C-alpha positions in Angstrom: -36.9 -76.3 -75.5 -40.8 -76.9 -77.3 -42.3 -75.9 -80.0 -44.6 -72.9 -79.1 -48.0 -75.3 -78.8 -51.5 -74.6 -81.2 -54.1 -72.9 -78.9 -55.3 -75.9 -76.8 -58.8 -77.6 -77.0 -61.3 -76.5 -75.7 -62.8 -79.3 -73.3 -66.8 -79.4 -71.9 -65.9 -79.7 -68.5 -65.1 -77.4 -66.2 -61.8 -76.7 -64.1 -63.1 -78.6 -61.3 -64.6 -81.3 -63.4 -61.0 -81.7 -65.2 -59.1 -81.3 -61.6 -62.2 -84.2 -60.1 -61.3 -86.7 -62.8 -57.8 -86.4 -62.4 -58.1 -87.2 -58.8 -60.6 -90.3 -59.8 -57.8 -91.4 -62.2 -54.7 -91.5 -59.9 -57.2 -92.2 -56.7 -57.6 -96.3 -58.7 -53.3 -96.8 -57.9 -53.8 -95.1 -54.6 -56.5 -97.4 -53.5 -55.1 -100.7 -54.9 -51.6 -100.0 -53.4 -53.1 -99.0 -49.8 -56.6 -100.5 -49.5 -54.1 -103.6 -49.3 -52.4 -102.8 -46.3 -54.3 -104.1 -43.7 -54.7 -107.2 -45.7 -51.3 -108.5 -46.2 -51.4 -110.7 -42.9 -54.6 -112.4 -43.6 -53.1 -113.2 -47.0 -49.9 -114.3 -46.1 -52.3 -116.8 -43.6 -54.2 -117.8 -46.8 -51.7 -118.5 -49.7 -48.8 -119.2 -48.0 -45.0 -116.6 -48.8 -42.2 -118.3 -48.1 -40.9 -115.6 -45.7 -42.4 -113.1 -43.3 -41.4 -110.3 -45.2 -42.4 -111.8 -48.8 -46.0 -110.2 -48.0 -44.5 -106.8 -48.6 -44.4 -108.1 -52.5 -48.0 -107.7 -52.9 -47.0 -104.1 -52.8 -43.8 -104.5 -55.0 -45.3 -106.4 -57.2 -47.9 -103.8 -58.2 -45.3 -101.0 -57.9 -43.0 -102.9 -60.6 -45.7 -103.5 -63.4 -47.1 -99.9 -62.3 -44.2 -98.5 -63.6 -43.1 -100.8 -66.1 -46.0 -100.4 -68.5 -45.5 -96.6 -68.6 -43.5 -96.9 -71.1 -46.0 -98.3 -73.4 -48.8 -96.0 -72.8 -46.7 -93.4 -73.4 -46.4 -93.8 -77.0 -50.1 -95.2 -77.4 -51.3 -92.2 -75.9 -49.2 -90.3 -78.3 -50.4 -92.1 -81.1 -54.2 -93.0 -80.7 -55.3 -90.3 -78.1 -56.0 -90.1 -74.4 -59.1 -91.2 -74.0 -59.3 -94.4 -76.2 -55.8 -95.8 -74.1 -57.3 -95.1 -70.3 -60.5 -97.3 -71.2 -59.0 -99.9 -72.7 -56.3 -99.9 -69.6 -59.8 -100.1 -67.5 -61.0 -103.0 -69.1 -57.5 -104.6 -68.8 -57.3 -103.5 -64.8 -60.6 -105.0 -64.4 -59.4 -108.6 -66.0 -56.5 -108.8 -63.4 -58.3 -107.6 -60.7 -60.6 -110.3 -61.4 -57.6 -113.0 -61.1 -56.8 -111.4 -57.8 -60.2 -111.8 -56.5 -59.9 -115.9 -57.2 -56.0 -116.3 -56.6 -55.7 -119.5 -55.0 -51.6 -119.4 -54.9 -48.9 -116.5 -53.8 -47.3 -116.8 -56.9 -50.4 -116.3 -59.1 -51.9 -112.9 -56.7 -48.5 -111.6 -57.5 -48.0 -112.1 -61.3 -52.3 -110.6 -60.8 -51.0 -107.5 -59.0 -47.9 -106.7 -61.2 -50.7 -107.2 -64.2 -53.0 -105.1 -62.0 -50.6 -102.0 -61.4 -49.4 -102.3 -65.2 -53.3 -101.5 -66.4 -53.3 -98.7 -63.4 -49.8 -97.0 -65.4 -52.5 -95.7 -67.6 -53.8 -93.4 -65.3 -50.7 -91.9 -64.1 -49.5 -92.1 -67.5 -52.6 -90.3 -69.1 -53.7 -87.9 -65.8 -50.4 -86.1 -66.3 -50.7 -85.8 -70.4 -54.0 -84.6 -69.9 -52.7 -82.1 -67.2 -49.8 -80.7 -69.7 -51.9 -81.2 -73.1 -54.0 -77.8 -71.2 -51.8 -75.8 -68.8 -48.3 -76.1 -68.4 -45.2 -74.6 -66.3 -46.8 -73.1 -62.7 -50.4 -73.6 -63.8 -49.6 -77.1 -64.5 -47.9 -77.5 -61.0 -50.7 -75.7 -59.1 -53.7 -77.9 -61.2 -52.0 -81.1 -60.2 -50.8 -79.5 -56.7 -54.7 -79.2 -56.5 -55.6 -82.5 -57.9 -53.0 -84.1 -55.5 -54.6 -82.5 -52.3 -57.9 -84.2 -53.0 -56.2 -87.2 -54.1 -54.2 -87.2 -51.2 -57.2 -87.8 -49.1 -57.3 -91.2 -50.5 -54.0 -92.3 -48.8 -55.5 -91.5 -45.8 -58.7 -93.3 -45.5 -58.2 -96.4 -48.3 -56.3 -98.6 -44.9 -58.9 -97.6 -43.3 -61.7 -98.1 -45.7 -59.6 -101.6 -46.3 -59.7 -102.7 -42.3 -63.3 -101.9 -42.1 -64.0 -104.2 -45.4 -62.0 -106.9 -43.2 -64.5 -107.0 -40.7 -67.2 -107.8 -42.1 -65.7 -110.0 -45.0 -62.6 -111.9 -45.9 -59.9 -109.9 -48.4 -60.9 -110.4 -51.7 -63.9 -108.4 -51.2 -61.2 -105.8 -51.2 -60.5 -106.2 -55.1 -64.2 -106.1 -55.5 -64.4 -103.1 -54.0 -61.5 -101.7 -56.4 -62.9 -103.9 -59.4 -66.4 -101.5 -58.8 -64.5 -98.0 -58.9 -62.6 -98.8 -61.8 -66.5 -99.7 -63.5 -67.6 -96.2 -62.2 -64.3 -94.3 -63.8 -64.6 -95.4 -66.7 -68.6 -94.6 -66.8 -66.8 -91.0 -66.5 -64.6 -90.7 -68.5 -66.7 -92.4 -71.3 -69.0 -89.7 -70.8 -67.3 -86.8 -69.7 -64.0 -86.8 -71.2 -62.8 -85.2 -74.4 -59.8 -85.8 -76.2 -57.4 -83.7 -75.6 -54.2 -84.9 -77.7 -53.5 -82.2 -80.1 -53.6 -83.6 -83.4 -50.1 -81.9 -84.8 -48.7 -84.0 -81.7 -50.1 -87.6 -82.9 -47.2 -89.8 -83.5 -46.6 -92.5 -86.0 -46.5 -96.5 -83.7 -43.6 -97.4 -85.4 -40.2 -98.4 -83.6 -37.8 -95.8 -84.7 -40.1 -92.8 -84.1 -41.3 -94.1 -80.8 -37.2 -94.5 -79.7 -36.6 -91.1 -81.4 -39.6 -89.9 -78.9 -37.7 -91.7 -76.1 -33.8 -90.2 -76.9 -35.5 -86.6 -77.2 -36.9 -87.4 -73.7 -33.9 -88.5 -71.5 -31.9 -86.0 -73.6 -33.2 -83.2 -71.8 -31.4 -82.4 -69.0 -35.1 -81.4 -66.6 -36.5 -84.6 -67.8 -33.5 -86.8 -67.2 -32.0 -85.7 -64.0 -35.7 -84.9 -62.3 -36.4 -88.5 -63.4 -33.4 -89.9 -61.6 -34.3 -87.6 -58.8 -38.1 -88.6 -58.4 -36.7 -92.4 -58.2 -34.1 -92.1 -55.7 -37.0 -90.1 -53.3 -39.8 -92.0 -53.8 -37.5 -94.8 -53.0 -38.2 -94.1 -49.2 -41.9 -93.5 -49.8 -42.6 -96.9 -51.4 -40.7 -98.1 -48.4 -42.5 -97.0 -45.8 -45.6 -98.6 -47.9 -44.3 -102.0 -48.2 -43.4 -102.0 -44.2 -46.0 -99.3 -42.6 -48.4 -102.4 -41.7 -45.8 -104.5 -40.4 -43.9 -101.6 -38.5 -47.4 -100.1 -36.9 -49.1 -103.5 -36.9 -46.4 -105.5 -35.2 -43.4 -103.1 -33.9 -45.6 -101.0 -32.4 -48.6 -103.1 -31.3 -51.5 -101.1 -32.9 -52.8 -104.2 -34.5 -56.2 -103.8 -36.4 -55.8 -99.7 -35.3 -52.5 -98.9 -37.6 -54.5 -97.6 -40.5 -55.7 -94.5 -37.5 -51.8 -94.1 -37.3 -51.0 -94.4 -41.4 -53.6 -91.7 -41.6 -52.4 -89.2 -39.5 -49.2 -89.9 -41.6 -51.0 -89.2 -44.9 -53.2 -86.4 -43.8 -50.0 -84.5 -42.9 -48.9 -84.9 -46.8 -52.3 -83.5 -47.8 -51.5 -80.3 -46.0 -48.3 -79.9 -48.0 -49.9 -81.0 -51.2 -52.9 -77.7 -50.6 -50.1 -75.6 -49.5 -48.2 -76.3 -52.6 -51.0 -75.2 -54.7 -51.2 -72.2 -53.6 -47.5 -71.6 -53.1 -45.9 -72.6 -56.2 -47.1 -69.6 -58.3 -45.4 -67.2 -55.7 -42.7 -69.2 -55.2 -42.1 -71.5 -58.1 -41.0 -75.0 -58.0 -37.5 -75.2 -57.3 -37.5 -73.3 -54.2 -40.4 -75.7 -52.8 -38.8 -78.5 -53.9 -35.3 -77.7 -53.1 -36.2 -76.8 -49.5 -38.2 -79.5 -48.7 -36.2 -82.0 -50.0 -33.1 -80.3 -47.6 -35.6 -80.3 -44.7 -37.0 -83.9 -45.2 -33.3 -84.8 -45.6 -32.7 -83.0 -42.4 -35.7 -84.7 -40.4 -34.6 -88.1 -41.5 -31.5 -88.3 -40.7 -32.3 -86.8 -36.8 -34.7 -89.4 -36.7 -32.1 -92.0 -37.4 -29.9 -91.0 -34.8 -33.4 -91.4 -32.1 -34.1 -94.8 -33.0 -30.4 -95.4 -32.5 -30.1 -93.4 -28.9 -33.3 -96.1 -28.0 -35.5 -93.1 -27.8 -38.0 -94.2 -29.9 -41.5 -94.6 -29.1 -44.9 -94.6 -31.2 -45.6 -91.0 -30.8 -41.9 -89.8 -31.3 -42.4 -91.9 -34.4 -45.6 -91.0 -35.7 -44.4 -86.9 -35.2 -41.0 -87.1 -36.8 -42.0 -89.5 -39.6 -45.7 -86.8 -40.5 -42.8 -83.8 -40.4 -40.8 -85.9 -43.1 -43.4 -87.0 -44.7 -45.6 -84.6 -45.1 -42.7 -82.6 -47.1 -43.6 -85.0 -49.9 -46.4 -82.5 -50.9 -43.7 -80.0 -51.9 -41.7 -82.3 -53.8 -43.7 -84.2 -55.5 -45.9 -81.9 -58.3 -42.7 -80.2 -58.8 -40.5 -82.5 -59.4 -43.1 -83.7 -62.6 -43.7 -80.2 -63.6 -40.3 -79.4 -63.7 -39.4 -82.7 -65.2 -42.1 -81.8 -68.0 -41.5 -78.0 -69.1 -39.5 -78.5 -71.9 -41.6 -81.7 -73.7 -44.4 -80.6 -73.6 -44.7 -81.9 -77.4 -44.2 -85.6 -76.6 -46.0 -85.2 -73.1 -47.5 -88.6 -73.4 -43.9 -90.1 -74.4 -42.1 -87.8 -71.6 -44.6 -88.7 -69.0 -44.2 -92.4 -69.6 -40.4 -91.9 -69.9 -40.2 -90.4 -66.1 -43.5 -92.6 -64.8 -41.1 -95.5 -65.6 -37.4 -94.5 -64.4 -39.0 -93.1 -61.4 -41.3 -95.9 -60.7 -39.3 -99.1 -61.1 -36.1 -97.9 -59.9 -38.4 -96.2 -56.5 -40.0 -99.6 -56.3 -37.0 -101.4 -56.2 -35.4 -99.1 -53.6 -38.5 -99.5 -51.7 -38.2 -103.3 -51.8 -34.9 -103.6 -50.6 -35.4 -101.6 -48.1 -38.8 -102.9 -47.2 -36.5 -106.4 -47.2 -34.3 -104.9 -44.3 -37.4 -104.8 -41.7 -36.8 -107.0 -38.6 -39.0 -106.0 -35.7 -37.6 -102.1 -36.1 -38.0 -98.8 -37.7 -34.5 -98.2 -38.5 -34.1 -99.5 -41.8 -37.1 -97.3 -42.9 -35.8 -94.0 -41.6 -32.0 -94.6 -42.3 -33.0 -95.7 -46.0 -35.2 -92.1 -46.1 -32.4 -90.1 -45.0 -29.9 -92.0 -47.5 -32.1 -91.8 -50.4 -32.9 -87.7 -49.5 -29.0 -87.4 -49.6 -28.8 -89.1 -53.3 -31.5 -87.2 -54.2 -29.8 -84.1 -53.1 -27.0 -84.9 -55.1 -28.6 -85.9 -58.2 -30.2 -82.5 -58.0 -27.7 -80.2 -57.6 -26.1 -82.4 -60.9 -29.6 -81.4 -62.8 -29.2 -77.4 -61.9 -25.0 -77.5 -62.0 -24.8 -77.3 -58.4 -27.5 -74.4 -58.1 -30.0 -74.9 -55.8 -33.6 -72.6 -55.4 -32.8 -70.5 -58.6 -36.0 -69.6 -60.5 -35.8 -71.2 -64.2 -37.5 -71.3 -67.5 -39.7 -73.9 -66.3 -40.7 -71.8 -63.1 -42.4 -69.3 -65.5 -46.0 -68.6 -65.8 -46.8 -70.3 -69.0 
C-alpha cells in the first residue's frame, strides 16, 4: 500500500496538452521502431547481415536497449526529477541516431540502435511517471488510454511514412527524420513541461536506497505479476513487429504496399484504445483486460488452426490478426495501471522495473518467435496463442485464481 500522497503540483499545461506531450514522448519510440520496417530490405542489401532473418535484429536491438535502460532512468527520475532526465536522454538519442545515420556496417548499426533504444527508454519511463505523479487508479488508466488512443495513430502511419521517404531518398533519411522529431520534442519540453515529481518523493541516488526501491517494487504482488504478464503478452506483439515486413511484403507478396496492411492492423488497435478510455471508468481495469486477454488467446488459437488447415489467405490473415491485435488496446494501459497502483511513492523506480522486465523479456520472446520465420505466418500466430495462454496463467496466479474481480486498483483515485 502506498501512503496518501500530498497535494499534486499544479501544472501550467491543460489536460490536453499533457496528453499531447505524453503522446509525443511515446510516439518517438513508435516512430523509431515502425518507420524502420519498410527499410529492412534496403538495410540488409546495403550492410549484408549474415542471414536473411538477421535483419529483424534492427528492431530487436532497439527493443532490448529500450527495455534494459529503464532500470537506469527510474532512479534518476526519482532523484533529479522528470524534466532534466528526459532532456538529457533526448540528447543521447540524437547522438545515437546520428551514428545510425552514418553506419557503414551492420554490427555498428545494431550497436547504435541498441543505444538509440536505451535513450528512448526515458520517454516511456518518464511519461508513465508523469502520468502517475498527476493521476492514479481509473483516472490514470483513462489518461493513459487517451494518450494511447492518439499514440496508436503513429503505428498506422509510421511504416507508410518510412516507405514514402524510401521512394525519394535512401534509408538513412529515416534516421534524419527521427533526429528532427527528437529536436522538436526537446524544444517543447524545455518551454512547456513543469517538474511533476513531488519534493517529498525524491530519493537519494545511492546503491542501497536504489536497491531497496527495486526490492520494494518487486515485492508488490500486482507489480510483479502484471510485469511478468506484460512480458509474456508483449512477446507476441514484438514478434509481429519483427516479422511484419517479411510476412506482408514477401510471404503475401505485397511488396512496397505492405504498410497498408500494417496500417489496417494498427488501426484496429487504435479503436480499442479509444474504447478503453471510455469504458475503464465504468468497468474497471480487471474486467476489461482479463476478458480481452482471453479473447486474444482464443482468436490466436483459432487462427493457428486455420493456417494449419491450409485455409490461410491475405484477407483471412489480416482480419484474424487485426481481430486479435485490436485487443491490445484493452490490455496495455490497464496492465500498466494495475501494476503501478500500489507504488505511486516510487513511481519512477516502479515504472522502470515494469518497463525493464516486460520490455527485455518481451523483446527476447519476440526475437525467438521472429527467427522461426520461414515464409509462413504460422510461427507468429501460434507463438501469440502460446504467449496468450502463458499470460492468462500468470494473471491467475497474480489474482489468486480470480479473474474479472473489482479490486482496490480499480477504484476512483
